[in-house]
BATIKE-511054 format. One record per residue (C-alpha): residue in three letters; x, y, z. Coordinates in steps of 0.5 Angstrom, whole numbers. Layout:
N
ALA X Y Z
...
! end
This chain:
547
UNK -126 45 -181
UNK -122 39 -178
UNK -122 32 -183
UNK -120 25 -180
UNK -119 20 -184
UNK -121 13 -182
UNK -118 6 -183
UNK -122 2 -188
UNK -123 -4 -184
UNK -123 -1 -177
UNK -125 6 -176
UNK -125 8 -170
UNK -127 17 -170
UNK -124 21 -165
UNK -125 27 -167
UNK -133 29 -166
UNK -136 32 -173
UNK -136 39 -173
UNK -143 42 -173
UNK -144 45 -180
UNK -143 37 -182
UNK -150 36 -179
UNK -156 38 -184
UNK -163 35 -182
UNK -170 37 -181
UNK -173 37 -174
UNK -180 39 -171
UNK -180 46 -167
UNK -178 45 -161
UNK -182 49 -155
UNK -177 52 -152
UNK -173 54 -159
UNK -165 55 -159
UNK -163 62 -159
UNK -158 62 -166
UNK -167 60 -169
UNK -171 65 -165
UNK -165 71 -166
UNK -164 71 -174
UNK -167 74 -180
UNK -173 79 -181
UNK -177 76 -176
UNK -172 76 -169
UNK -174 77 -163
UNK -182 77 -165
UNK -186 71 -163
UNK -185 67 -170
UNK -183 61 -168
UNK -189 60 -162
UNK -193 54 -166
UNK -198 49 -163
UNK -194 44 -167
UNK -201 38 -166
UNK -207 44 -167
UNK -205 48 -174
UNK -200 42 -176
UNK -200 35 -178
UNK -194 32 -177
UNK -195 25 -179
UNK -196 27 -187
UNK -192 26 -193
UNK -193 31 -196
UNK -188 37 -191
UNK -188 43 -196
UNK -190 51 -196
UNK -196 52 -197
UNK -197 60 -199
UNK -200 62 -193
UNK -194 61 -188
UNK -189 65 -184
UNK -182 65 -187
UNK -176 67 -184
UNK -172 72 -187
UNK -166 69 -187
UNK -162 63 -190
UNK -164 57 -188
UNK -171 60 -189
UNK -175 57 -183
UNK -182 56 -184
UNK -188 52 -182
UNK -188 45 -176
UNK -180 44 -178
UNK -173 47 -178
UNK -168 47 -179
UNK -161 49 -175
UNK -156 54 -175
UNK -149 52 -174
UNK -149 53 -167
UNK -146 49 -162
UNK -152 48 -157
UNK -156 43 -163
UNK -148 39 -165
UNK -148 32 -166
UNK -147 30 -159
UNK -153 35 -156
UNK -158 32 -161
UNK -156 24 -159
UNK -162 21 -156
UNK -161 20 -148
UNK -161 13 -145
UNK -166 11 -139
UNK -168 5 -137
UNK -163 0 -143
UNK -168 5 -148
UNK -166 10 -152
UNK -170 16 -150
UNK -171 23 -156
UNK -176 27 -155
UNK -180 31 -160
UNK -180 38 -157
UNK -174 40 -155
UNK -166 37 -154
UNK -167 30 -152
UNK -164 31 -145
UNK -170 34 -143
UNK -175 29 -146
UNK -180 24 -142
UNK -180 18 -141
UNK -186 17 -147
UNK -190 22 -152
UNK -197 18 -153
UNK -201 22 -158
UNK -206 17 -162
UNK -209 12 -162
UNK -213 6 -166
UNK -219 2 -165
UNK -219 -4 -162
UNK -223 -11 -164
UNK -226 -11 -157
UNK -230 -5 -158
UNK -229 -2 -165
UNK -230 5 -166
UNK -237 7 -161
UNK -236 14 -162
UNK -235 20 -168
UNK -230 24 -162
UNK -226 18 -163
UNK -224 20 -170
UNK -220 26 -168
UNK -214 20 -169
UNK -215 18 -176
UNK -210 21 -180
UNK -215 25 -185
UNK -209 28 -190
UNK -203 28 -192
UNK -201 35 -191
UNK -196 38 -187
UNK -201 45 -186
UNK -207 40 -184
UNK -210 40 -176
UNK -207 33 -173
UNK -214 32 -170
UNK -219 34 -174
UNK -225 31 -173
UNK -229 33 -167
UNK -224 40 -166
UNK -226 46 -169
UNK -220 51 -168
UNK -220 56 -174
UNK -213 55 -179
UNK -209 61 -178
UNK -208 60 -185
UNK -215 64 -186
UNK -215 70 -182
UNK -212 77 -185
UNK -211 80 -178
UNK -215 80 -172
UNK -223 77 -174
UNK -223 78 -181
UNK -222 72 -185
UNK -226 67 -180
UNK -232 67 -185
UNK -231 63 -189
UNK -227 55 -189
UNK -222 56 -195
UNK -216 60 -195
UNK -215 66 -201
UNK -211 68 -206
UNK -210 74 -207
UNK -210 76 -214
UNK -214 71 -219
UNK -208 70 -223
UNK -205 66 -216
UNK -213 63 -215
UNK -213 59 -222
UNK -207 55 -219
UNK -210 55 -212
UNK -205 60 -209
UNK -199 56 -212
UNK -197 61 -216
UNK -190 65 -217
UNK -194 70 -215
UNK -196 67 -209
UNK -189 62 -208
UNK -185 67 -210
UNK -178 66 -214
UNK -171 67 -213
UNK -167 72 -218
UNK -160 67 -216
UNK -161 62 -223
UNK -158 57 -218
UNK -163 57 -214
UNK -169 57 -219
UNK -169 57 -226
UNK -175 62 -228
UNK -180 65 -224
UNK -185 59 -223
UNK -179 54 -221
UNK -182 53 -216
UNK -189 54 -216
UNK -188 49 -221
UNK -184 44 -217
UNK -189 45 -211
UNK -195 44 -216
UNK -192 38 -218
UNK -192 34 -211
UNK -198 35 -210
UNK -201 31 -217
UNK -203 38 -220
UNK -209 37 -215
UNK -208 45 -214
UNK -211 47 -221
UNK -217 44 -219
UNK -219 44 -212
UNK -217 47 -205
UNK -211 44 -201
UNK -212 50 -196
UNK -217 49 -191
UNK -220 49 -185
UNK -221 41 -185
UNK -224 40 -178
UNK -230 44 -181
UNK -231 40 -186
UNK -231 33 -184
UNK -235 36 -178
UNK -240 39 -183
UNK -240 31 -187
UNK -240 27 -181
UNK -243 29 -175
UNK -252 30 -177
UNK -251 24 -184
UNK -247 19 -180
UNK -247 15 -173
UNK -244 9 -171
UNK -248 2 -169
UNK -242 -1 -166
UNK -242 -9 -166
UNK -239 -14 -171
UNK -245 -17 -174
UNK -245 -23 -170
UNK -246 -18 -164
UNK -252 -16 -167
UNK -255 -22 -168
UNK -254 -23 -160
UNK -257 -17 -159
UNK -263 -17 -164
UNK -265 -25 -160
UNK -263 -22 -153
UNK -262 -14 -152
UNK -262 -14 -144
UNK -257 -19 -145
UNK -253 -18 -150
UNK -253 -11 -151
UNK -249 -7 -156
UNK -241 -5 -155
UNK -245 3 -154
UNK -250 0 -150
UNK -254 7 -150
UNK -257 3 -156
UNK -265 0 -157
UNK -268 -3 -161
UNK -273 2 -164
UNK -281 2 -162
UNK -285 -4 -167
UNK -279 -7 -169
UNK -279 -14 -170
UNK -273 -18 -169
UNK -274 -23 -174
UNK -274 -19 -180
UNK -270 -14 -177
UNK -263 -18 -177
UNK -261 -16 -184
UNK -264 -9 -183
UNK -259 -7 -177
UNK -254 -10 -181
UNK -255 -7 -187
UNK -250 1 -188
UNK -257 4 -191
UNK -262 2 -186
UNK -259 0 -179
UNK -261 7 -177
UNK -268 6 -178
UNK -268 0 -173
UNK -264 3 -166
UNK -266 9 -161
UNK -261 12 -156
UNK -263 11 -150
UNK -263 18 -145
UNK -260 22 -151
UNK -258 29 -149
UNK -260 36 -152
UNK -254 40 -153
UNK -259 47 -153
UNK -260 47 -146
UNK -259 51 -141
UNK -260 48 -135
UNK -253 47 -131
UNK -255 42 -127
UNK -257 38 -132
UNK -251 39 -137
UNK -246 36 -129
UNK -250 30 -129
UNK -248 29 -136
UNK -240 31 -136
UNK -240 26 -130
UNK -244 21 -132
UNK -237 17 -132
UNK -235 18 -126
UNK -235 11 -122
UNK -234 9 -129
UNK -228 4 -126
UNK -224 7 -131
UNK -221 14 -126
UNK -220 14 -120
UNK -225 16 -114
UNK -230 22 -116
UNK -226 24 -121
UNK -228 24 -128
UNK -225 21 -133
UNK -223 25 -140
UNK -218 20 -143
UNK -216 20 -151
UNK -213 13 -151
UNK -218 7 -149
UNK -211 4 -146
UNK -206 10 -143
UNK -200 8 -140
UNK -199 14 -136
UNK -204 16 -130
UNK -209 21 -129
UNK -207 27 -129
UNK -211 33 -125
UNK -210 41 -124
UNK -205 42 -118
UNK -200 36 -121
UNK -194 38 -125
UNK -194 41 -132
UNK -187 38 -134
UNK -189 30 -131
UNK -189 24 -136
UNK -196 23 -135
UNK -197 29 -139
UNK -196 26 -145
UNK -198 19 -143
UNK -204 19 -138
UNK -210 22 -139
UNK -215 28 -136
UNK -219 27 -130
UNK -223 33 -127
UNK -226 35 -121
UNK -233 37 -118
UNK -231 43 -118
UNK -228 43 -124
UNK -235 40 -127
UNK -238 45 -125
UNK -235 51 -128
UNK -235 48 -134
UNK -243 46 -135
UNK -242 53 -134
UNK -239 55 -139
UNK -242 50 -143
UNK -249 54 -142
UNK -246 61 -143
UNK -244 58 -150
UNK -250 55 -151
UNK -254 61 -150
UNK -250 66 -154
UNK -249 61 -160
UNK -255 58 -159
UNK -261 55 -162
UNK -256 49 -165
UNK -259 46 -170
UNK -256 40 -171
UNK -250 36 -168
UNK -246 39 -173
UNK -247 46 -172
UNK -245 45 -165
UNK -238 42 -166
UNK -237 47 -171
UNK -235 54 -171
UNK -239 59 -173
UNK -237 63 -179
UNK -237 69 -176
UNK -231 75 -176
UNK -232 75 -168
UNK -231 71 -162
UNK -234 65 -164
UNK -230 65 -171
UNK -225 62 -167
UNK -227 56 -164
UNK -232 51 -163
UNK -238 52 -156
UNK -235 47 -152
UNK -227 48 -154
UNK -229 56 -152
UNK -232 54 -145
UNK -226 49 -144
UNK -222 54 -144
UNK -226 60 -142
UNK -227 56 -135
UNK -219 56 -134
UNK -219 48 -135
UNK -212 48 -139
UNK -209 54 -135
UNK -204 50 -132
UNK -201 48 -138
UNK -202 54 -142
UNK -198 57 -136
UNK -193 52 -137
UNK -192 52 -145
UNK -194 60 -146
UNK -195 61 -153
UNK -194 68 -155
UNK -201 69 -159
UNK -202 77 -157
UNK -201 80 -164
UNK -200 79 -171
UNK -193 78 -174
UNK -189 84 -178
UNK -190 84 -184
UNK -183 85 -188
UNK -180 85 -195
UNK -177 79 -197
UNK -171 78 -201
UNK -175 72 -205
UNK -180 76 -207
UNK -185 72 -204
UNK -191 79 -203
UNK -193 76 -196
UNK -188 73 -192
UNK -192 72 -186
UNK -200 71 -189
UNK -200 66 -182
UNK -204 70 -177
UNK -201 69 -171
UNK -207 72 -166
UNK -211 65 -169
UNK -206 60 -166
UNK -207 58 -159
UNK -205 60 -153
UNK -200 55 -151
UNK -195 50 -154
UNK -198 44 -151
UNK -205 43 -154
UNK -205 37 -156
UNK -202 34 -150
UNK -206 27 -147
UNK -208 32 -141
UNK -209 38 -144
UNK -217 38 -145
UNK -220 39 -151
UNK -227 39 -154
UNK -225 33 -158
UNK -224 29 -151
UNK -231 31 -149
UNK -234 30 -155
UNK -231 22 -156
UNK -233 21 -149
UNK -240 23 -149
UNK -241 24 -156
UNK -245 17 -157
UNK -251 20 -152
UNK -251 28 -155
UNK -257 30 -160
UNK -259 38 -163
UNK -266 36 -162
UNK -271 32 -157
UNK -275 26 -159
UNK -279 25 -153
UNK -284 31 -150
UNK -289 30 -144
UNK -296 33 -147
UNK -301 36 -141
UNK -308 38 -143
UNK -314 41 -139
UNK -321 39 -141
UNK -327 43 -136
UNK -335 42 -137
UNK -340 47 -135
UNK -347 47 -135
UNK -352 53 -138
UNK -350 58 -134
UNK -342 57 -134
UNK -343 54 -128
UNK -336 49 -127
UNK -339 43 -127
UNK -333 38 -128
UNK -326 39 -129
UNK -319 34 -131
UNK -312 34 -133
UNK -308 29 -136
UNK -300 28 -138
UNK -298 24 -144
UNK -291 21 -146
UNK -290 21 -154
UNK -284 20 -157
UNK -282 21 -164
UNK -279 14 -168
UNK -274 13 -174
UNK -280 10 -179
UNK -284 15 -183
UNK -291 16 -183
UNK -291 15 -190
UNK -285 11 -192
UNK -282 9 -199
UNK -281 2 -201
UNK -273 3 -197
UNK -278 4 -190
UNK -273 9 -188
UNK -275 15 -192
UNK -282 19 -193
UNK -285 17 -200
UNK -287 25 -200
UNK -281 27 -198
UNK -281 35 -199
UNK -288 35 -202
UNK -295 38 -199
UNK -297 33 -194
UNK -290 29 -191
UNK -291 30 -184
UNK -285 27 -183
UNK -284 21 -178
UNK -288 18 -173
UNK -290 19 -166
UNK -293 14 -161
UNK -296 14 -154
UNK -290 12 -150
UNK -295 14 -143
UNK -302 16 -141
UNK -304 19 -135
UNK -309 23 -131
UNK -306 28 -126
UNK -309 30 -119
UNK -311 38 -118
UNK -305 38 -114
UNK -300 36 -120
UNK -302 41 -123
! end
């Protein structure tokens, strides 16, 4: 290749560097270059089709190969969310230069710079004015530094393709399984799974690559699983054990002084019955006792099988001031720079990657019907985590959570799926890898989402819905309507009088027999523990015409 010698003090290159001098790693493109897709043992397969935000974590600090990845058959051994380019003119220095637009240089994380959008907004940060008011907002948190975990873990529940072994097999667990006991001792990061090179210049001995991987990971694989379903485990820990009261200590003190005039950022929060304002101040600011002071106004039971009820709940942000007209907004960001995107808009507009999603009345109706179908199929849900998470089952319910399944079945993302399809129709073929890797295609292709654009701001996800509605959802009802009937008869059995009554009862956070903290039952788990107090909200006599 030609080499140009430049002046030491006034370098003015005139020769474009040869493509072979460009050595770098980049994210895989939505439309990967043929020089990559047509190379190696997996040429012509869907090997390069990936959902980079669904099954990978581009923000990760550690981008190394786990034992459960798909690996190309020739150098440079493509694997994972990133790739190296082969030496092709289409990926030369000139073709990778950022493109100037409106006085700024723009790139494209998902393709050549010339095809990029004006901006790509993927993650949000909490605002001082609102803080966090929904557990669904935690979808933006970077919970892992490992490349093989999902970008939006909390609130979503897609099965990790590394768990699968073909079809629905493997979906009844949350961690990847090693193929032999020797590798299992190293969390899969043993030579029998990672492989080794017969070329001594590439590896000193059989354990060299595996030992290097374990060292990079601080030897954690020896004691803990690192390849597991982060979404499932995170949801399981969060959605029933924690809630967000919202508000700073100062805002809570104002709320106590006048709840109606000074609502908390989550305005559905109400003081629990029987709370004495003065005594509640300290408890409301206490991490462990805060929940005992509050109740949710109008909580919605996710086990509802009424389509109209779900339509009302899903459409509750209509005319909230955020969206446009009669459409219902589900923004992933509190202040998106782009505009609203609705079905029918271009799948290649800038708003796809910087705007927010709006649903029409028809889409809300279809989503409500799909959710009810999922509730009837999977329910009853015994907890919020049970509702949010996928089923640990080797069937269709093990692929994704109920809400995500309803979204996809309602066809709400069909246009983006058509524009950015991901071939997940069949598993990748196996082949004999030259570096002693026993199974170089272990990441199950059929468990990946149907679109490479999964995770785009206008691609509606389960976490987007939970981010908006999560604070008002519950897996049980705490308010009940009870009706009773009584009559009086004489000695001959003749009816003398009869009456009907109706009472509205509500379960409160206070235990019937509280312990010293006042939060938990003193008899928890023992005979005679009747749980939490019920109070009568209202009582009335009914007329015969009301029965």
